[in-house]
C-alpha positions as CSV (number, residue, x, y, z in Angstrom):
1,M,68.9,-18.7,-75.5
2,K,70.2,-15.7,-73.6
3,G,70.3,-12.0,-73.5
4,R,68.0,-10.0,-75.8
5,R,66.7,-13.2,-77.5
6,A,65.5,-14.6,-74.1
7,I,64.0,-11.2,-73.2
8,K,62.1,-10.9,-76.5
9,F,61.0,-14.5,-76.3
10,F,59.5,-14.1,-72.8
11,Q,57.8,-10.9,-73.9
12,W,56.3,-12.6,-76.9
13,L,55.2,-15.5,-74.7
14,A,53.5,-13.1,-72.2
15,V,51.6,-11.4,-75.0
16,M,50.5,-14.7,-76.5
17,L,49.3,-16.2,-73.2
18,T,47.5,-13.0,-72.2
19,T,45.6,-13.1,-75.6
20,V,44.8,-16.8,-75.0
21,V,43.3,-16.0,-71.6
22,A,41.3,-13.1,-73.0
23,N,40.0,-15.3,-75.7
24,A,39.1,-18.1,-73.2
25,L,37.2,-15.6,-71.1
26,T,35.4,-14.4,-74.2
27,S,34.3,-18.0,-74.7
28,V,32.8,-18.1,-71.2
29,Y,31.0,-14.9,-71.9
30,N,29.6,-16.2,-75.2
31,Y,28.5,-19.5,-73.7
32,F,26.5,-18.0,-70.8
33,L,25.1,-14.9,-72.5
34,F,24.9,-15.7,-76.2
35,Q,25.8,-19.1,-77.5
36,I,23.2,-21.3,-75.8
37,P,20.0,-19.7,-77.3
38,T,21.7,-19.1,-80.7
39,V,23.7,-22.3,-81.4
40,E,21.9,-25.0,-79.6
41,K,18.7,-24.4,-81.5
42,V,20.7,-25.1,-84.7
43,S,22.8,-28.1,-83.5
44,A,22.4,-30.4,-80.5
45,S,26.0,-31.4,-80.9
46,Y,27.2,-28.0,-79.6
47,S,29.4,-28.2,-76.5
48,F,31.2,-25.6,-74.4
49,S,34.4,-27.6,-74.4
50,T,34.6,-27.6,-78.2
51,E,33.8,-23.9,-78.2
52,L,36.6,-23.3,-75.7
53,L,39.1,-25.4,-77.6
54,W,38.5,-23.5,-80.8
55,N,38.9,-20.2,-79.1
56,V,42.1,-21.2,-77.3
57,I,43.6,-22.4,-80.6
58,A,42.5,-19.1,-82.2
59,G,44.0,-17.2,-79.3
60,I,47.3,-18.9,-79.7
61,I,47.4,-18.0,-83.4
62,V,46.2,-14.5,-82.9
63,G,48.4,-13.9,-79.8
64,G,51.4,-15.5,-81.5
65,L,51.1,-13.3,-84.6
66,I,50.4,-10.1,-82.8
67,G,53.0,-10.8,-80.1
68,A,55.6,-11.4,-82.8
69,F,54.6,-8.1,-84.5
70,M,54.7,-6.2,-81.2
71,V,58.0,-7.6,-79.9
72,Y,60.0,-8.3,-83.0
73,Y,58.8,-5.4,-85.2
74,I,57.1,-2.6,-83.4
75,Q,59.8,-2.4,-80.6
76,D,62.6,-2.3,-83.1
77,R,61.1,-0.2,-86.0
78,F,58.9,2.1,-84.0
79,S,61.3,2.6,-81.0
80,D,61.5,6.3,-81.8
81,K,57.7,6.7,-82.3
82,P,55.3,7.9,-79.6
83,Y,53.0,5.5,-77.8
84,G,49.9,6.7,-79.7
85,Y,51.5,6.0,-83.0
86,T,52.4,2.4,-82.1
87,I,48.9,1.8,-80.7
88,L,47.3,2.9,-84.0
89,A,49.6,0.6,-86.0
90,L,48.9,-2.3,-83.6
91,L,45.1,-1.8,-83.7
92,L,45.0,-1.9,-87.4
93,T,47.1,-5.0,-87.4
94,V,44.9,-6.6,-84.7
95,F,41.8,-5.8,-86.7
96,T,43.2,-7.5,-89.8
97,V,44.5,-10.6,-88.0
98,V,41.4,-11.1,-85.9
99,M,39.1,-10.8,-88.9
100,A,41.2,-13.2,-91.0
101,V,41.6,-15.8,-88.2
102,S,37.9,-15.5,-87.3
103,I,36.7,-16.2,-90.9
104,I,39.2,-19.1,-91.2
105,F,38.0,-20.7,-88.0
106,L,34.3,-19.9,-88.3
107,I,33.8,-21.7,-91.6
108,P,34.7,-25.2,-90.5
109,Y,33.2,-24.5,-87.1
110,V,29.8,-23.6,-88.6
111,M,30.0,-26.6,-91.0
112,S,30.6,-28.9,-88.0
113,L,27.6,-27.5,-86.1
114,T,25.1,-27.6,-89.0
115,G,26.5,-30.7,-90.8
116,K,26.0,-28.8,-94.0
117,P,28.3,-27.0,-96.5
118,I,29.0,-23.4,-95.8
119,T,26.9,-22.4,-98.9
120,D,23.8,-23.9,-97.3
121,P,21.3,-21.2,-96.1
122,A,21.4,-22.6,-92.6
123,S,25.2,-22.4,-92.5
124,V,25.2,-18.9,-94.0
125,A,22.6,-17.8,-91.4
126,L,24.6,-19.2,-88.5
127,F,27.9,-17.8,-89.9
128,N,26.4,-14.3,-90.1
129,E,24.9,-14.7,-86.6
130,L,28.2,-15.8,-85.0
131,F,30.4,-13.5,-87.1
132,F,28.5,-10.3,-86.3
133,H,27.5,-11.1,-82.7
134,R,30.6,-13.0,-81.6
135,V,33.6,-11.6,-83.6
136,N,32.6,-8.0,-83.3
137,P,32.3,-8.1,-79.4
138,V,35.8,-9.7,-79.4
139,F,37.2,-6.3,-80.4
140,F,35.9,-4.7,-77.2
141,V,38.1,-7.2,-75.3
142,I,41.1,-7.7,-77.6
143,F,41.7,-3.9,-78.3
144,P,42.1,-2.9,-74.7
145,V,44.2,-6.0,-74.0
146,I,46.6,-5.2,-76.8
147,A,46.8,-1.6,-75.8
148,L,47.6,-2.6,-72.2
149,E,50.1,-5.2,-73.4
150,Q,51.9,-2.5,-75.5
151,L,51.9,-0.2,-72.5
152,M,53.4,-2.9,-70.3
153,L,56.2,-3.5,-72.9
154,Q,56.9,0.3,-72.8
155,I,57.0,0.2,-69.0
156,L,59.3,-2.9,-69.0
157,N,61.6,-1.2,-71.5
158,K,61.6,2.0,-69.4
159,F,62.7,0.3,-66.3
160,G,64.9,-2.3,-68.0
161,P,64.7,-6.1,-67.9
162,G,63.6,-7.4,-64.5
163,V,63.7,-4.0,-62.7
164,F,59.9,-3.4,-62.9
165,W,59.1,-6.8,-61.4
166,K,61.6,-6.2,-58.6
167,I,59.7,-3.0,-57.8
168,V,56.3,-4.8,-58.0
169,R,57.5,-7.6,-55.7
170,G,59.1,-5.1,-53.3
171,K,62.4,-6.9,-53.5
172,Y,64.3,-3.8,-52.5
173,Y,61.6,-2.0,-50.5
174,T,64.0,-2.7,-47.6
175,P,67.6,-1.9,-48.6
176,K,69.9,-4.8,-49.1
177,T,73.7,-5.1,-49.3
178,E,74.9,-6.9,-52.4
179,D,78.1,-7.5,-54.4
180,R,77.9,-5.8,-57.8
181,I,80.2,-5.1,-60.8
182,F,79.9,-1.6,-62.3
183,M,81.2,-0.3,-65.6
184,F,81.3,3.5,-66.2
185,L,81.5,4.2,-69.9
186,D,81.5,7.4,-71.9
187,I,82.3,8.6,-75.4
188,N,85.8,10.1,-76.1
189,S,86.1,13.8,-77.0
190,S,82.4,14.3,-76.4
191,T,82.7,18.1,-75.9
192,T,84.5,18.6,-79.2
193,I,82.0,16.3,-81.0
194,A,79.1,18.2,-79.6
195,E,80.6,21.5,-80.7
196,N,81.1,20.3,-84.2
197,L,77.8,18.6,-84.6
198,G,75.5,21.0,-82.8
199,N,73.1,20.0,-80.0
200,E,70.4,18.3,-82.0
201,H,72.7,16.3,-84.2
202,Y,74.8,15.4,-81.2
203,H,71.7,14.1,-79.4
204,D,71.0,11.9,-82.5
205,L,74.5,10.5,-82.2
206,L,74.0,9.6,-78.6
207,K,70.7,8.0,-79.3
208,E,72.2,5.9,-82.1
209,F,75.2,5.0,-80.0
210,F,73.2,3.9,-76.9
211,S,70.8,1.9,-79.1
212,D,73.6,0.1,-80.9
213,I,75.4,-1.0,-77.7
214,T,72.2,-2.1,-75.9
215,N,72.1,-5.6,-77.5
216,S,75.7,-6.3,-76.3
217,I,74.8,-5.3,-72.8
218,L,71.7,-7.5,-72.7
219,D,73.6,-10.5,-74.3
220,H,76.1,-10.4,-71.5
221,G,73.6,-10.1,-68.7
222,G,74.2,-6.4,-68.0
223,E,71.7,-4.0,-66.4
224,I,71.6,-0.4,-67.7
225,Y,71.6,1.4,-64.4
226,Q,71.8,5.1,-65.6
227,Y,72.5,7.2,-68.6
228,L,74.7,10.2,-67.8
229,G,74.9,12.6,-70.6
230,D,77.4,11.1,-73.0
231,G,78.0,8.1,-70.7
232,I,76.2,5.0,-69.3
233,I,76.5,3.0,-66.1
234,I,76.2,-0.8,-66.5
235,A,75.8,-3.2,-63.6
236,W,76.2,-6.9,-63.1
237,P,75.6,-9.2,-60.1
238,T,78.9,-10.5,-58.8
239,L,78.9,-14.3,-59.0
240,G,82.4,-15.0,-57.8
241,D,83.4,-17.3,-60.7
242,Q,84.3,-17.2,-64.3
243,R,80.9,-15.7,-65.3
244,D,82.1,-12.4,-63.9
245,N,84.2,-11.9,-67.1
246,R,80.9,-10.9,-68.8
247,C,81.8,-7.3,-68.1
248,V,85.0,-7.6,-70.1
249,L,83.3,-9.5,-73.0
250,C,80.6,-6.9,-73.0
251,F,83.0,-4.0,-73.5
252,F,84.7,-5.5,-76.5
253,D,81.4,-6.8,-78.0
254,M,80.1,-3.2,-77.8
255,K,83.3,-2.0,-79.6
256,K,82.7,-4.7,-82.3
257,E,79.0,-3.5,-82.7
258,I,80.0,0.1,-83.2
259,N,82.8,-0.8,-85.7
260,A,80.4,-2.9,-87.6
261,R,78.3,0.2,-88.1
262,K,81.1,2.6,-88.9
263,N,79.8,3.3,-92.4
264,K,76.5,4.4,-90.9
265,Y,78.2,6.7,-88.5
266,M,80.5,8.2,-91.1
267,K,77.5,8.9,-93.4
268,K,75.3,10.5,-90.7
269,F,77.8,12.2,-88.5
270,G,81.2,12.2,-90.2
271,L,82.8,10.2,-87.4
272,V,82.8,6.9,-85.7
273,P,82.4,7.3,-81.9
274,T,85.0,5.7,-79.7
275,F,84.7,5.2,-75.9
276,K,86.5,4.3,-72.7
277,A,85.4,2.5,-69.6
278,G,86.4,1.8,-66.0
279,I,85.3,-1.4,-64.2
280,H,85.2,-2.2,-60.5
281,S,83.4,-4.4,-58.1
282,G,82.4,-4.5,-54.5
283,Q,79.5,-4.2,-52.0
284,V,76.7,-1.6,-52.5
285,V,73.4,-0.9,-50.8
286,V,70.5,-1.5,-53.1
287,G,67.1,0.0,-52.4
288,E,64.0,1.7,-53.7
289,I,64.0,5.5,-53.6
290,G,61.5,8.2,-54.6
291,I,57.8,8.8,-54.2
292,I,56.5,10.3,-57.5
293,K,59.2,8.6,-59.6
294,R,60.2,5.4,-57.9
295,D,63.4,3.7,-58.9
296,I,66.0,1.2,-57.6
297,T,69.3,2.8,-56.8
298,Y,72.8,1.7,-55.8
299,S,74.9,3.6,-53.3
300,G,78.4,2.9,-52.0
301,D,82.1,3.7,-52.6
302,V,82.2,1.1,-55.5
303,L,80.5,3.5,-57.8
304,N,82.8,6.4,-57.0
305,T,85.8,4.2,-57.5
306,A,84.5,2.9,-60.8
307,S,83.9,6.5,-62.0
308,R,87.4,7.5,-60.9
309,I,89.0,4.5,-62.7
310,Q,87.2,5.5,-65.9
311,S,88.5,9.0,-65.6
312,M,92.1,7.6,-65.6
313,C,91.7,6.0,-69.1
314,H,92.9,9.1,-71.0
315,E,95.8,9.7,-68.7
316,L,97.0,6.1,-68.8
317,K,96.2,5.8,-72.6
318,S,93.9,2.9,-72.2
319,E,90.4,2.3,-73.6
320,V,89.3,0.2,-70.6
321,L,90.7,-0.1,-67.1
322,A,89.7,-2.6,-64.5
323,S,90.7,-2.9,-60.8
324,S,92.6,-5.9,-59.4
325,H,89.8,-6.5,-57.0
326,L,87.5,-7.3,-59.9
327,L,90.0,-9.4,-62.0
328,K,91.0,-11.7,-59.1
329,T,87.5,-13.3,-59.3
330,F,88.1,-14.8,-62.7
331,S,90.7,-15.8,-65.3
332,M,91.0,-13.5,-68.2
333,P,89.6,-15.1,-71.4
334,S,92.3,-16.2,-73.8
335,Q,91.5,-13.5,-76.4
336,F,92.2,-10.7,-73.9
337,V,95.3,-9.5,-72.0
338,A,95.4,-7.6,-68.7
339,N,98.5,-5.4,-68.5
340,A,99.3,-4.0,-65.1
341,V,99.7,-0.3,-65.0
342,G,100.6,-0.1,-61.3
343,A,99.0,1.2,-58.2
344,V,97.3,4.5,-58.8
345,R,96.0,7.0,-56.3
346,L,92.6,8.0,-57.6
347,K,91.2,11.5,-57.1
348,G,89.5,11.8,-53.8
349,K,90.9,8.5,-52.6
350,E,93.4,7.9,-49.8
351,R,94.5,4.4,-50.7
352,E,96.0,3.4,-54.1
353,V,94.1,1.0,-56.4
354,E,95.9,-1.5,-58.5
355,L,94.7,-1.1,-62.1
356,Y,95.0,-3.2,-65.3
357,S,94.6,-2.1,-68.9
358,L,92.6,-4.6,-70.9
359,T,93.3,-5.3,-74.6
360,M,92.3,-7.8,-77.2
361,T,95.0,-10.1,-78.6
């Protein structure tokens, strides 16, 4: 499991475990403040461990269902909806799931306590007591928990996978020097496209484009560093072995994803966007910056060089250019070819950079 599947799985797991913990804490509350005077007078066989077990199992089911709905449905289908809209949809879903699971669990639970069928007056009385005094208070716990979980998912998506926790842990509170790979990518003929489509329609195109290439970035371990108008900066940690070819695989996978959706683009925009990219690697300084809006930033000549390499794509008639400094760390995958275009003096640079044009066989 890797990329977006791993990210979604761990998000689902976090939602499920949080719901289980909330349900377990509710059991403790019920035991000390409600259950003893209500249940023990009906059945001497009542035990807190049994109560806790039932609630943990219910929490796993409720958390699993709601987590799946949040991660695998809400995030994909409601990605263009405001936070309030997603919360309303979630709370309606939570209400339905909690009510259904509570009824399913309460019936055998009540029968086990009373030793009588659910239709017996004693069982009915206990069911009503537990359902209206235990299930209803659950909503005062589960609703805020779900709202916070959805907010956390929004925050994690805002910062990108792993970035938020790096800020929380203060990993880059003190700047560090690291080796990174950077890809600068932008859409070809973006000015002409914007003039033909108009500002709002062009914005829709960018939104669709960036959404469609995100899965490829995540699948190949990339980090979305910045969006720059019609472009994007993607970063990878340099591992110094064959795994560094992920940046190359990512570019052609993005191309594949866009081509697979060409009918959608032709129908909505009358064109299929193409793009170019420059890739380079080297040392950068990584650190937190900002007070009101805190973020992790990279600084160093590597970014400037990667940007200049990308700007040479049109002149050298290549859709993706990579520096020799990057390519020497790994062997090119068999389905790709690196053609040397020579040493090029990039704008603003004194020394020439050996560049290679990458193509698929």
